[in-house]
N, C-alpha and C positions, 0 to 999 in steps of 0.2 A: 504494500500500500504506500501511496505517496500523498502528501498534503499540498493543497493548492494555496493560492494567495489569500483566499478567504477562509482558511482552515478547513476547507472541504476535503473529505477523503476520496481518493481515486484508487482504483486497482491498476497496478502496473504489471503487465505480462511481459516477461523477458525470455526470449528464446534464442539459444545459440544455434546459428545456421550452419556452422562448419561441420558439425557432426550429424546434422539432420539429413535423412534420406530424401529423395526426390518427392515421394508421396507426402511426407510430413511438411516439406516446404510448400508444396501445392495446397495442402490443407490450410496452412496459415494464410496464404494469399487468398484462398477462397473465402475464409472467414472474414478477412478485411473487406473484400469486395461485397459480400452479402450484408455485412453490418452497415456499410455505407449506403447500400441500396435500401435498407430497412430503417435508416435513421429517421427519428421523429415518431416512431411507433412506441407508445408507452409500455407495451408488453414485451418489448425486445430490449436487451441490454444495450446501452449506448457506447459506441466507440468514439472517443474524442479526438484521438490522434494516433498516428503510427509512423514509424520510420526505422530504417536500418542504419545502425552506427557501427563504426569500427572500434572495437574495444580489445586492447592487447593484441592487435593485428588479426582479430577475428571478427567476422560479421555477426552482429547481434540485432535481432528484431525486438523493438519496444512497442507495446500497445498500451495506451492509456484509456481505461474504461471506467464505467460506473462501478462503484464499490457496493457489493451486497453485504447485508448484515449476517445472513445465514442462508441455507438452501433447504429445499423441500425434504431432502434425504435426512437432514438433522431433525427437522420438525416431525417427520414420521417416526424416527427412532425415539424421540422424546415421548411420543404418545403410545409407544408399544406396550407399556405397562399400565395404560389408562383405559377406562371404559370408552367404548365407541361413542363419539359425538357427531351425529350426522350434520349438524350446522357447520362444524369445522370442516368436514369432508366437502360439503357443498360450496363453502366459501372458496376453498382453493381449487376445487374441480372446475368451477366456473372460470377462474382466472387462467388456469392451464388451457382450457378450451379456447379462450379468447386469444391467448398468445399463439397457439398453433393455427388458429383461423387466420391470423395476420399473415403468416408465412405461406399458408396454402393459397390465400388470395393473390399472393405475389408469385404463385407457381413455384414455390420452394418446398422441398421435402427435407425435413431435419435429419432423419435416419438414425438418430441416437437419443431419442427421448427417454429420460430416466429421471428419478427424483433429484439427483444431484445437478441436473442441468436446468432446474428452475430455482432462481435465487430471489430472495426478498430484498427489495430496495425501497426503503422508507415505506414499508407496509404494502408495497405493490409487487406481485409475483411477476418475474421477468424471465424470458427464455435466453439461455446462453449456449456457448460452445457450438459454433457453426462450422467446425473444422471439416466434418465429413458431410455437411449438408450440400445440396446441389439443386440447381434450377432444372425444371422440366422444360424440354423443348416445346415449342408452340404446337407441334403436330403429334405429340405423344402424351401419354399419361404416366409414364414410368421413367426412372433413370436406371442405368445398369452399370455395375462395376465388376472388376475382376478380382476384388479382394473383399474380405469380410467387413460388414458394416454394422455398427451398433453394438450393444451390450447384450449378451446371450439371454439373460433373464427377461429382457424386454423386446427381443427380436421377433419379427413376424414370421409366419410360415413361408411366405414367398421370398424372404431374405435368406432362407436356408434351402431354397429349391435345388434339387439335384437333376441335372440334365440326363438324357438317355446315355450320353457318353461317360457318365459317372462323375463328371465335373460339376462343381457347385456354381450356380449362377446367382449372383446377388442382385436381384431385380426388385426395386421398390417404388412405390408411389404414395399418394396421400393416404390410402387405406393402411399402409404399413405404419404410419405415425398413429393412426387411430388404434391399431392393435397395441402399440406401446403405451398409449394413454390408458387403455383398458387394464393393462398389467399394473400400471401405477395406481389406478383407482382400486384395483384388487388389493394391492399392498396397503393402501390407506385404510381400508376396511378390515382386512384380515391380519395385517401385520407383516405380510410377506408376499412376494410375487407368486403367481399361480404354479410355477415350475421350480420353486426355490429348493425343494427337498431333493431334487435329482442332481446327479453329477453332470458336468458339462456335456459329456458324450451322450448321456441319456436325455438331457434337455434338448439337444439338437435333433434327436430322433423323435421325441415326444411332441415338440411344438408343431411340426407339420403333419403329424399322424392323426387322422380323424378318428382312429380307434382308441386313442388315448383321451378318455373323458376328463374334462376340467371340473373340479369339485367346487360347488358353491354352497358352503355351510349356511344354515339358517341363523346361526349365532356367531358373533364375533367375540372371541375369548382372548383377552390381553395376556401377554406373557412377561415374565420377569427373568432376565438373563442372570444365571448363577455363575459367579466367579470361581476359578479354580482355587482350591485350598492352598494356603501357603506351603511351599515345599513340594507340591505335587509335580510329578514327572510325566503326567498324562499329556499326550499331544492333542487329544480331542477335548473341547470344552464340555462341561456338563450340560445335559439337556435343560432347556429353559423351563421354569415353573409356570404351569397354566393357572391363571388367576380366575378360576371358575366363578367366584363370587362377584366378579365384575363383568360377567358375560352379558351381552346385550343382543336382542334380535336384530337381524339385518333387514332393513325395509325391502319389500318386494321390488320396488322401482330401482333400488340400487343394484340388486342382483340382475335384473333385466337389462340395466344399462351396461354393466360389465359384459354380460353375455352378448349384447349387440356389438360390442367392440371385439370380442374374442371369437369371431366367426372365422373359421379357417379359410373358407372361400372369400377372397377379398371383396368380390362383388356384392356379397351379402352383408358387409359391415355397414354400420351407421356412418354418416358423414358428420363433420363438426357442426354444421348448422342444425342437423337433426338432434344431436346430443344437447346443444344449447337450448333447443326448444322442447326437449324431452321432459318427462314427468319428474325426474330426479331433481331438476333445477326449477321446476314450475309445479309444485304441489298444488292441489286444489285449494282455493281460498278458504273454504269451510269444509274441511274433511269430515267425513261421518265419524261421530264419536264412537269409541269402542263400546261394545255391549256391556251394560252394567247389570249386576245382579240386584234384583229388587227383593228386599227383605219383606217377609209377611208382616202385616200390621200387628203391632203389639196389642194384646188385649187391654182394655181400659183398666187403670188402677182403681180399685174400689175405694170409695170415700169412707174413711173410718167412721164408725158409729160414735156419736158424741152424746154425752149426758146432757140433760136439759139445762144444767147450770154451767156447761162448757161453752167457750166461744173461741173463734179464730182471732189471733192477735198479730198485726203486722209489726214491722221493725220500728215504726215511729211510736206506736203505742207501747211497745215493749220498752223503749227508752224512757218514755214518760213514767211507766210503772216502776222501773228500776230507780229512776231519779227520786221518785216519791219515797220508796223504801229506804234509800240511802239517807235522805233528808230526815226521815223519822228516826232512824236507828243511830245515825252518827252526827246529826245536827248540822249538816252542811249540804249545800246544793252542788250537784255535778255541773261542770261546764258543758257547753254545747258539744264541743269535740269529744270530750270524755263520755258524755251520754251516748253519742252516736256510735263510738267505738265499742262501748260496753254492750249496747243493745245489739250491735251487729254480731259480736261474738256469741252472745246468749241466743240470738235468733238462729244462728247456724246450728 
């Protein structure tokens, strides 16, 4: 981070170009180009300046950008041990969709959507890391690469497509970003992405496999990560503790929204405008109240039988009676406050 003239913080990205390969250098140049193209959109991180300098006889790329306070990955991790709050989910889900809608309208596919690539800047969620993003040509709907794109937990089936010759083809379009968003929403609700429990090899097989069913539990159960005991030599961390007392039901519209994103056939996935207009972000104004149990009416309490010389006495008259007795027996009058307090106690 660097500080500006007005004590404003900026993020300084410094990249040594001498040891970078051609793909990496192209990725940095691509990011600069796209950020300049997207400048002015409040949902996209802002690039203020960039230049290449010679430092110790080596080329170094400097990029001055907006500084984020935290990212969505940290926010999700902080909530991992807390009960599901759908207002929190909806708040950030809407902003994520708005950010991705901006780039899709500019015919840009991000290709690496994950929680860490959404940062919070002064309370506003913004999209970052356009190193492997790319623009879609006017006459196509996809971009194609000859190397792996994205992070496996959030990669779409078409990004792992295997051609008949046995070679992988990494072909992605806007629906690929929608799949990644669905994986992020899944993690926000259940605490982990849908394929997190699998090894990398099995993930890459399961993600495009229509026979591998995706689980949508009806409850969200927070977990508490357990640290290794001091002196432990175990390489594997202990299994997290399930906080079942904090379990909460997952709304039906949340499950349906995730499922609309995680359709393996990309043509069947929801679009960003459809998700923004969907029921998860637009619940009915007056939802039907949950059914309530009606208790049977209690039988009337019978009025106690009274002797002819008995009478009901309220608090005021009880105070008057007590004051009269005290005056007769102790020769003093009770004050108004003392009379009220005494009568109240006796009356109860």
